[in-house]
N, C-alpha and C positions, 0 to 999 in steps of 0.2 A: 708071349715073354714073360719070363718071370722077372721079379722085381732086382735079383741080382743082377742078371744079362742088363737089364735098363739101365743100371747105374754104374756099372763097371767103367771104370778110370779111361780104360783104354778105349772103350766104345764111345765114351764122351768125347774124348780128344779126336778119334778118328772123325765123328759128325763134324766136330767144330773145323778142323782143318780142312774138310772139304769144303763146308759153309765158306770158309775164308777164302779158299782159292779159287771158288767159282764165284765169289761177289763180283757184281760189275760196278765199277766205280764211276764209269764215264767212258767217252770213247773220244771225243774231240775238243780241244786240240791234244793229239797223243801225247805231246810234250808235257802238258799237266796230268794227264793220269797214267803214264806209263811209270814214272816214279814210284807212284803210291801203289801200284801192283807189286813194282820190284821191292820195294822195303816189306812188304807184307807179305811176299814170298820167300823172303830170305830166312823164314822159320822162326826158331826161337823155342822156349817152353810152351808158349800159350798160358802161362800161369794164371793170369788176371782172368781171362774169359773161363778158364776151366774152374777157377774158384767161384765164380757167378755160378755156371752150370750146376757144381757139387753143392753149393749152399743151397740151391733151388730144389735139389733132389732130397734133400734133408726133409722135404715137406711134401713135396709133389713128384710124379714121376714123368709128367708129359715137358720134357726139358725141351722137345723140339721146338715149343711155341716159343722159347726165348734165345735162340740160336742169334738173331740178328742183334736184339740188345745186348747180350753177353759180347758180340763181336765188337759194337761200338767201345767197349772197355780196351780192347787190344788196338783197334784203330787210334784212339786217343793216346794210349801207350806209344805207340809208333810215330804219332805225330809229334810229341815231346822228344823221342830219340832222334828223328829226323831234324829238328832245330836244334837239340843239344850238340849233334853232330858238327853241325855250322859253326857254332860258339864254339867248340873245342879244336876245330878244325883236323876232324879225326880223318884219317884216310881209309879206315875200314871198318865194317858194322858185321860181326859173325863172318868174319873172315873174307867179306867181299867189299868192293869199292863202295863208300858211303854215296847217297844220292848227289851231294853237291860235287863229289870228284866224278862221279860218272855222268851227270850233266853239268850243271853250275850252281853256285850257290842262290842266284835270283830264282830259278826253277824250284830248288829244294825248298826255299822259304814260301813260295806260292803255292806249290803241292801240299806243302804241311797246311798251310791254311785251309786248302779245300778237305784235307783228311780230317779236320776238326768238324768242320761244316758236315762232312758227311757222316761222322760220329753222332752229331744232332739228328741228322736225318734218320739214322738208324735206331734213336731212342723214341721215334715216333711210333714204331710197332708196340710200344707198351700200350695197355688199356686206359683209356682216357682218366679214368678214377686214380689211376696210381702215377700218372706221369707227371704232376706236378710236383709231387714230393720227389719222385726220382730225378728230375731235373734239377731241383734246389740241391740235392745232396750231390749230383755230379758237377753242378756248377762250383760248388764250395771245394770239393776234392779238386777240381781242375785249377782254380784260383790258389791253392795250396800247394799244389805239384810246382807251379810258375813262381811263388814265394819262397821254396826251398829250394829252387834253381837260383835265383837270385841272392839268397843267403850263400849259398854254396861258392858262387861267384866272389861276393863279397868277402868272403873269407879269404880269399887268396892274395889280397893286398893288405890283410888285417895282421898285425903282429902278435896280438891275442886273441883267442877264441877259448871260450869256456867250455866245458864239458856239458853243461846244460844248453848251452846256444847249439853245440854240435849235436846233441840228442834232438832236439827240436827242428834242426835242419834236416837230419835224415829221416826225422817223421814226416815232415811234409813233403820232401823230395821223393821218397820212395815208398814209405810205409802206409801213407793215407790211401793210396790207390789199391794197395791192396785189402785193407780195410773196406773201403768202397766196393770193391768188387764182391765180397761176401755179403756185406750188408745188401746191396742190390738184388743178388741172386734170393735171399730170404723174403724180402720185401715182394718181389716178382712172386714168391711163392705164398703170400699170404700168411707169413710167419709173423709172431707177435712183435711189436715194436721192442719188447726186451730181449727177446731173442736176437733180433736185427742188430740191436746195438752190441750184444755181447760178441756176436760174430765179427762186427766191425772192431772192437777193440782187440779180439783175437788177432785179426788181420793185422793190424797196427803194430801190437807187440812183437809179434812173430817178424813183421817187417823190419823194425829197428833191430831186431836179433840177427836177421839176416844179412844187414848192412855192416854190422860190426864183425860179423863171421867173415865178410868180404874184407874188412880191414886187416883183421887178423891173417886172412889166407894170403893177401897180397905179400906179405912178409915172411910167414912161417910154410906155406903149402908145399906140397912135393912139385917140384917142376914139372915133373912127366905127367902129373895128373891136373895140374893147374889150367893149362891151357894158353898162358900168357906169362910176360916176363915177371918173373919175382922182384919185388923191392920196386916196382914201378912208382908205387906212391913215396917211397923214400927219395928216390931220384927227383919226384917232381916238387918235394918239399909239402906235398898235399898235406892239408891239416886234418888227418884221420884221429880217430880215438886214441891210436898208440902215439902219435905225435903228441896230442894235446896232452896225455898223461906225462908223458916223457918231460916235456918242457915244464910241467906242473910241479914234478918230482925231482928232477936233476939238481944237484947241489956240485960244488966243488969242480973237481977235475971232470966228471960226467958232463956239467953243466958246460964247461968250455969246450968239450969236445964235440957236443950237440950244436952248439953255437958256431962253431968251426964249419962243421958239414953242412949247415942250413945256410950258411953264408958265402961259401966257397963258391967261385964261378967256373973254374976250370979244375975237372976232376975225372977220376976213372970210376965209372957207373958200379962196377963189382967191388971198388974199395969202398965207396960210399955205403953200398948198400950193406956190406960186412959190418963196417964200423958202427953206423947207426943200429943195425940188429944187435950188436955186442952190448949198446948202452942200453937199449930195450932189455936184454938179458939181464944185466945186472940190476936193472931197476925192477924188474918184475911185472913188466908191462904186458907180456903174453897171458900170464896169470889173471892179472887185472881185467884185461879184456874180456877172457874167457867167462870171468865171474859175472861180468856185467851182461855178456851175451846170454848167459844161461839164464840171469835174473829175468830177462824180457822173455825167453822162452817159456819159462816156467809160468811167468805170470798170464801170457798168452793161453797155455794148455790148461790152466785152472779155469779161465774164462769158458773157453769151449766146453770143459766138463760140466759146466752148468746150465747148458741150452736143453732144451726139451725137442726132441724129435720122434716122430713115429716110425722111422726107417733107420734102425740100428746098422744095417748094412752099408747105406750111404754115409753114415755118422762114421763108423770104420775106416771108410773109403778116404774119407777126408782127412782125417786123422793120421791114417799111414801115409799120404801124401805130404802132408806137412812134416810130418816126423822123416819121413826120405830127404826132404829138402834141408832140413835143419841138420841132418847128418852127412850132406854131401860135403867132398873134398875138392870141389872146382867150381 
């Protein structure tokens, strides 16, 4: 097999998906383990474990050795989703009933707990000399993801959230796991600490950019491409980057209108989305968000450009994948 075949994104994704779908989490009691298989089999882009495998291929070709540790990143991610869905009382995940809806909240909590245990068990496939450092970084990341979730929940009842606080929240809740996924793959492939750190920073900055793009798409996406309700964040008064900047910049009549829509209890969803979007347009919020988003993307790609890899094909694959994600419209 030549190097190009070995490192192709589709091949990595196919082998990863096969590994995930055929993994045995446990059998009895079935009520504990079936929800794990259920949420893991709902699909998704598998971006995080794919990033681990792709970072590994920057330095080594035998990525089959790390399929199980890479899968640990996806199991941890889905554990957080299972518990997030309970906290949000979300009815659907990837178009299917959430675990707590299909079973019940107590089952979802307990199955989620076991998922975290299984993620740690998968990490035991790492060689003994690398395991302590990888566990330390995994633990640090896991704690930050939970801290980010708590900050996000705290924001719901806060009148004022600063831009800095918001960026830090999305860094923890979303971006650090992308950074870890890349750093993890590099460390497993014996990359230099310097390269591993640059890949981590690349992932974090791209991750912050992704979340800012999500904020933007929620308001300005093409409904046909977006796949969910446009303006959901506006309807829920969610403190996104757009709303934070609008509250910061609005004056006079715009401030009065914004405050009205943030406080009114009985309203037409379409009217509220239209009114708040109009305020955003007047204040240039779309352009401000795009500028901030592109700053983080640019910073990330600059860090990626400075790493040293013996595999130019793998390097270009990872770059292309990330650029495709950056340019997505849903």
